[in-house]
C-alpha positions as CSV (number, residue, x, y, z in Angstrom):
1,M,8.2,2.5,-21.1
2,N,6.2,5.7,-21.5
3,L,3.8,7.1,-18.9
4,R,0.7,5.5,-20.4
5,E,2.3,2.1,-20.3
6,A,3.6,2.6,-16.7
7,I,0.1,3.6,-15.5
8,H,-1.6,0.7,-17.2
9,F,1.0,-1.8,-15.9
10,C,1.0,-0.5,-12.4
11,E,-2.8,-0.3,-12.2
12,L,-3.2,-3.8,-13.5
13,R,-0.5,-5.4,-11.3
14,S,-1.4,-3.6,-8.1
15,M,-4.9,-4.9,-7.9
16,P,-5.7,-7.1,-4.9
17,Q,-6.1,-10.1,-7.2
18,G,-2.5,-9.6,-8.5
19,H,0.4,-11.7,-7.4
20,P,1.9,-10.3,-4.2
21,D,5.4,-10.1,-5.7
22,Y,4.2,-8.1,-8.6
23,R,2.1,-5.9,-6.4
24,V,5.1,-5.0,-4.2
25,L,7.3,-4.4,-7.2
26,V,4.8,-2.0,-9.0
27,Q,4.0,-0.2,-5.8
28,E,7.7,0.6,-5.4
29,M,7.9,1.5,-9.1
30,W,5.0,3.9,-8.7
31,R,6.6,5.5,-5.6
32,Q,9.7,6.2,-7.7
33,I,7.6,7.7,-10.5
34,E,5.9,9.9,-7.9
35,R,9.2,11.0,-6.5
36,V,10.8,11.9,-9.8
37,H,7.7,13.2,-11.7
38,P,5.1,14.3,-9.2
39,S,3.1,16.3,-11.7
40,L,2.7,13.3,-14.0
41,A,2.0,10.8,-11.2
42,V,-1.4,12.4,-10.6
43,W,-2.7,10.5,-13.7
44,G,-2.2,7.1,-11.9
45,R,-5.3,7.5,-9.8
46,F,-6.1,3.8,-9.8
47,V,-2.7,2.5,-8.7
48,N,-3.5,0.5,-5.6
49,R,-1.1,1.4,-2.7
50,D,-2.8,-0.9,-0.2
51,A,-1.2,-4.1,1.2
52,Y,-3.1,-7.4,1.2
53,R,-2.0,-10.5,2.9
54,L,-4.4,-12.8,1.1
55,G,-5.4,-10.7,-1.9
56,R,-6.2,-13.7,-4.2
57,L,-8.2,-15.6,-1.6
58,Q,-11.6,-14.3,-2.9
59,S,-10.6,-15.1,-6.5
60,E,-9.5,-18.6,-5.5
61,F,-12.9,-19.2,-3.7
62,R,-14.8,-18.1,-6.8
63,T,-12.7,-20.4,-9.0
64,E,-13.3,-23.4,-6.7
65,F,-17.0,-22.6,-6.5
66,R,-17.3,-22.5,-10.3
67,R,-15.3,-25.7,-10.6
68,F,-17.7,-27.4,-8.2
69,E,-20.8,-26.2,-10.0
70,V,-19.7,-26.9,-13.5
71,G,-17.9,-30.1,-12.9
72,G,-20.4,-31.5,-10.4
73,V,-17.6,-32.5,-8.1
74,R,-19.0,-33.7,-4.8
75,A,-17.0,-34.0,-1.6
């Protein structure tokens, strides 16, 4: 994996909407990249280092809202 691939992967998988297990993994991966190559790690500006308990909650709400509107499902 080259730097461009690592940045893309870590930025994508560290978003709040990402799976929590992936997020923890790529955050640790990025910490190791920063430790070994600090001068190159500055290019990963959008790697999210925050922790989210329910990061996908908003995404799930939007999905359910769309399903309700498109499918006409009534409770």
